C-alpha positions in Angstrom: 70.8 13.2 -11.5 69.3 13.7 -8.7 66.9 11.2 -7.0 63.3 11.2 -7.6 60.5 9.8 -5.2 58.3 8.0 -7.5 56.2 6.6 -4.6 52.7 7.7 -4.6 51.1 10.2 -2.3 48.1 12.0 -1.5 49.4 15.2 -3.3 50.1 13.3 -6.8 48.8 14.4 -10.0 47.1 12.0 -12.2 49.0 10.8 -15.3 48.6 12.9 -18.3 45.8 12.1 -20.6 42.2 12.9 -21.4 39.7 13.6 -18.1 36.7 10.9 -18.5 33.6 12.6 -19.5 30.8 12.1 -16.7 27.6 10.7 -18.1 25.6 13.4 -17.4 27.7 15.7 -19.9 27.6 13.6 -22.9 26.6 15.5 -26.2 23.2 14.7 -28.1 25.6 12.4 -30.6 27.2 10.3 -28.0 23.8 9.8 -26.3 22.3 8.7 -29.9 25.3 6.4 -30.3 25.2 4.7 -27.1 21.3 4.6 -27.5 21.8 2.6 -30.9 24.5 0.2 -29.4 21.8 -0.6 -26.0 19.1 -1.4 -28.8 21.6 -3.7 -30.8 22.4 -5.8 -27.5 18.8 -5.7 -26.9 18.1 -7.2 -30.3 20.9 -9.6 -30.4 19.8 -11.2 -27.0 15.9 -11.2 -27.8 16.6 -12.8 -31.2 18.7 -15.9 -29.7 16.0 -16.7 -27.2 14.3 -20.1 -28.3 11.7 -19.9 -30.8 9.0 -21.1 -28.2 9.8 -18.5 -26.1 9.8 -15.8 -28.8 6.2 -17.0 -29.8 5.1 -17.2 -26.1 6.2 -13.4 -25.7 4.3 -12.5 -29.2 1.0 -14.1 -28.0 1.5 -11.8 -24.7 1.9 -8.7 -26.3 -1.4 -9.4 -28.5 -2.9 -10.0 -25.4 -1.8 -6.7 -24.1 -2.8 -5.0 -27.4 -6.3 -6.2 -27.1 -6.8 -5.3 -23.6 -5.2 -1.4 -24.7 -7.7 -1.4 -27.4 -10.8 -2.3 -25.2 -10.0 -0.1 -22.2 -8.5 2.9 -23.9 -4.8 2.8 -22.6 -2.2 3.7 -24.7 -0.2 0.8 -26.1 3.2 1.6 -24.6 2.0 2.9 -21.3 3.4 -0.2 -19.3 3.2 1.1 -15.6 2.3 -0.6 -12.1 -1.4 0.7 -12.5 -2.4 -0.3 -16.3 -0.3 -3.6 -15.3 -2.7 -4.1 -12.2 -5.8 -3.4 -14.6 -4.9 -5.8 -17.2 -4.7 -8.4 -14.7 -8.4 -7.7 -13.6 -9.1 -8.0 -17.1 -7.3 -11.1 -17.6 -9.3 -12.6 -14.7 -12.4 -12.1 -16.7 -10.7 -13.8 -19.6 -11.8 -17.2 -21.1 -9.3 -20.2 -20.2 -8.1 -23.0 -22.6 -11.2 -25.0 -22.6 -14.4 -23.9 -23.4 -16.8 -22.5 -20.5 -13.5 -21.9 -18.0 -11.7 -18.6 -17.1 -7.9 -18.0 -17.6 -5.7 -19.6 -14.7 -3.6 -17.8 -12.7 -0.2 -19.3 -14.3 -1.4 -18.0 -17.4 -2.0 -14.3 -16.2 1.5 -14.3 -14.5 3.1 -15.6 -17.7 1.4 -12.6 -19.6 2.7 -10.1 -17.2 6.1 -10.9 -17.6 5.8 -11.2 -21.3 4.0 -8.0 -21.9 6.9 -6.3 -19.6 9.7 -8.3 -21.6 8.4 -7.2 -24.8 8.0 -3.7 -24.1 11.2 -3.4 -22.8 12.8 -5.2 -25.5 10.7 -4.9 -28.7 9.7 -1.2 -28.1 11.7 0.2 -26.3 10.0 1.2 -23.6 12.2 2.0 -20.1 10.1 0.5 -17.3 10.8 0.9 -13.5 12.1 -1.6 -11.6 9.7 -4.1 -10.3 6.9 -2.5 -12.3 5.0 -5.7 -12.3 4.8 -6.2 -8.7 1.6 -4.2 -7.8 -0.2 -6.5 -10.4 1.6 -9.5 -9.0 0.0 -8.4 -5.5 -3.3 -8.2 -6.9 -3.0 -11.3 -8.7 -2.2 -13.0 -5.5 -5.4 -11.7 -3.9 -7.3 -12.9 -6.8 -5.9 -16.4 -6.3 -6.8 -16.2 -2.8 -10.6 -15.2 -3.2 -10.7 -18.1 -5.7 -9.3 -20.5 -3.3 -11.9 -19.5 -0.8 -14.7 -20.3 -2.9 -13.5 -23.1 -4.3 -13.3 -22.3 -8.0 -11.5 -24.0 -10.1 -9.4 -22.8 -13.0 -7.0 -24.4 -15.5 -6.0 -27.9 -16.2 -4.8 -28.0 -12.9 -1.1 -29.8 -12.2 -0.1 -32.7 -14.4 -0.5 -36.2 -13.1 2.9 -37.5 -11.9 3.9 -40.4 -14.3 5.4 -43.0 -11.8 7.9 -46.1 -12.5 4.8 -48.6 -12.2 3.5 -46.7 -15.1 6.4 -46.6 -17.0 6.5 -50.6 -16.9 2.8 -51.0 -18.0 3.5 -48.3 -21.1 6.9 -50.1 -22.3 4.8 -53.4 -22.0 1.9 -52.0 -24.1 3.9 -50.3 -26.6 3.8 -52.3 -30.1 6.4 -54.3 -31.7 7.0 -51.8 -34.7 8.8 -48.5 -35.3 6.3 -46.6 -33.6 6.6 -48.7 -30.3 10.3 -48.5 -30.1 10.0 -44.6 -30.5 7.3 -44.0 -27.9 9.0 -46.5 -25.5 12.3 -44.6 -25.9 10.8 -41.0 -25.8 9.0 -41.8 -22.7 11.5 -43.4 -20.8 14.0 -40.5 -21.9 11.6 -37.9 -20.9 11.4 -39.4 -17.5 15.0 -39.8 -17.2 15.9 -36.3 -17.7 12.7 -35.0 -16.2 12.5 -33.0 -19.4 9.9 -30.4 -20.8 8.6 -31.2 -24.1 10.4 -28.3 -26.0 13.6 -29.6 -24.5 13.3 -33.0 -26.0 11.5 -31.9 -29.3 15.0 -30.0 -30.1 17.4 -32.6 -29.3 19.3 -34.1 -32.2 21.0 -37.4 -32.4 24.4 -36.6 -31.4 22.9 -34.8 -28.1 22.5 -38.3 -27.0 26.3 -39.4 -26.3 27.4 -42.9 -25.2 29.1 -42.7 -22.0 30.6 -45.9 -20.0 28.0 -45.5 -17.4 25.5 -44.8 -19.9 24.1 -41.9 -22.0 24.9 -37.9 -21.6 22.0 -36.4 -22.8 22.6 -32.6 -24.1 19.8 -30.5 -23.6 21.2 -27.5 -25.6 17.8 -25.5 -25.9 15.9 -24.8 -22.9 13.8 -21.9 -21.9 15.5 -21.7 -18.8 18.9 -23.0 -19.0 20.6 -25.7 -21.2 22.1 -28.7 -19.1 23.8 -31.9 -19.6 22.0 -34.8 -17.6 23.7 -38.3 -17.2 21.4 -41.1 -17.5 22.6 -44.3 -16.3 21.5 -47.8 -17.6 18.7 -49.0 -15.7 18.3 -52.1 -13.7 15.3 -53.3 -15.4 16.0 -54.0 -19.4 12.2 -53.1 -20.1 12.2 -49.7 -18.7 16.1 -48.7 -19.3 16.1 -45.4 -21.4 19.5 -45.8 -22.4 18.6 -49.5 -24.3 15.4 -47.9 -25.4 17.3 -45.1 -27.1 19.7 -47.6 -28.8 16.9 -49.9 -30.0 15.1 -47.0 -31.6 18.2 -45.3 -33.0 19.2 -48.8 -34.8 15.6 -49.6 -35.9 15.0 -46.1 -37.5 18.6 -46.1 -38.9 19.6 -42.5 -37.2 23.0 -42.0 -38.7 22.9 -38.3 -39.3 24.2 -36.9 -36.0 22.3 -33.6 -36.6 19.0 -35.3 -37.5 16.1 -34.9 -34.8 16.5 -37.6 -32.4 12.7 -38.2 -32.3 11.4 -38.6 -35.9 7.8 -38.1 -37.0 6.0 -41.5 -38.3 3.7 -41.5 -41.0 0.3 -41.8 -39.3 -1.2 -45.0 -41.2 2.0 -47.1 -41.9 4.2 -46.0 -39.3 7.0 -45.1 -41.6 9.8 -42.7 -40.9 9.2 -39.2 -42.0 11.8 -36.3 -42.8 10.9 -34.0 -39.6 11.3 -34.2 -36.0 8.1 -34.2 -33.3 7.0 -30.6 -32.2 7.2 -29.8 -28.5 3.1 -30.5 -28.5 3.6 -33.9 -30.3 6.1 -34.8 -27.4 3.1 -34.4 -25.1 0.7 -36.2 -27.3 3.1 -39.2 -27.5 2.9 -39.3 -23.5 -0.8 -38.9 -23.4 -1.4 -41.7 -26.2 1.0 -44.4 -24.4 -0.9 -44.0 -20.9 -4.1 -44.6 -22.9 -2.4 -47.4 -24.9 -1.6 -48.9 -21.5 -5.1 -48.6 -20.0 -4.0 -46.1 -17.4 -7.2 -44.0 -16.2 -5.1 -41.0 -15.3 -4.5 -38.9 -18.1 -0.8 -37.6 -18.4 0.6 -34.9 -20.4 4.1 -33.9 -21.7 4.7 -32.6 -18.1 4.0 -35.6 -16.3 7.6 -37.5 -17.0 9.0 -34.3 -15.3 7.1 -34.4 -12.2 7.1 -38.2 -12.1 10.9 -38.4 -11.8 11.1 -35.7 -9.1 8.3 -37.5 -7.3 9.8 -41.1 -7.7 13.3 -39.8 -6.9 12.3 -38.4 -3.8 10.5 -41.6 -3.0 13.9 -43.3 -3.0 15.1 -40.8 -0.6 17.4 -38.1 -2.9 17.9 -34.5 -1.9 16.1 -31.6 -3.4 19.3 -30.6 -4.6 19.8 -33.5 -6.6 16.4 -33.9 -8.3 16.7 -30.1 -9.2 20.2 -30.7 -10.9 18.6 -33.7 -13.1 15.3 -31.7 -13.8 17.1 -28.4 -14.5 15.2 -26.7 -11.4 16.4 -23.7 -9.4 18.1 -25.5 -6.4 15.3 -24.1 -4.2 12.4 -24.0 -7.1 9.0 -23.6 -5.1 7.5 -25.6 -8.0 9.7 -28.6 -7.2 9.4 -28.1 -3.6 5.9 -28.5 -4.0 5.8 -31.6 -5.6 8.2 -32.8 -3.1 5.8 -31.8 -0.5 3.5 -34.5 -1.5 5.7 -37.1 -0.9 7.2 -35.7 2.1 4.0 -35.3 3.8 3.8 -39.0 4.4 7.3 -40.0 4.9 7.8 -36.8 7.4 4.3 -36.7 9.3 4.0 -35.3 12.9 1.5 -38.3 13.6 3.7 -40.8 12.6 4.7 -43.1 16.1 1.9 -40.9 17.6 -1.2 -42.7 17.2 
């Protein structure tokens, strides 16, 4: 048998087999099948979003629907021009509180929710960066607002700091509600959590570890994360000890049960359901008021407070971001830290 040259060469022909069909040559049946697969994939992803996210998107689409009805824009005409007109319409809409106008952050969220809903819920193929022009217009409106000194929205949440934690812990009553509120405030601060992240946790999500607790925040609109919570040096504000005391007093033996249970408004007895995200924020607000702190805290205050307090102790932004689930170079987090850095890294230090 003669020797055969099995080495590849430029003149070699491809192995026998079907020649791949180019996408532009697909027949109608194939295109239909692929579109069905794409729609199914989009639906699976959309249905897997947290309930809070789905509710928010539904509200955003309802707002877009109202705009379209009033302006005569076709409902599925999600284009750079219509979104820009939508921003200008939203700019005139009332805000969360009577007598106020909609906050820029809310308008930006409405844009995102509208684009996502159009694409995922209604199959609209939007162009890349479809909301860029609208966001540029929003930035212009914000600059005009800043020049005139106009105030919109609630503003940034006040940071809940360590000194506040001491006062809040001391003011918690010696009953089941006091144990829960103390543990929730301290854990909220320790993990720099969002309201919905705390509300979604189960008993098993706070696992004992040699150095403290591993808090598994499985449900997050941004990204799930496991946060190490070490023992505190001061027992009165130690989140690990506070969680243990609450867990034992409430007899939270079901690992799949809510970690933060509702309590009867009058008798303070344990109820079956867990706290909703809004109720987590209410606990934070009431705890601050109970301690006689004049600042009104919200559900975002512990999150900002951890970032501020950690920076005051010299921790790097990357370390803080990891604890709270921020992007490593988050502009929001950088803004929180800048409030601290303006005094620690000031051009006048040592000059005057």
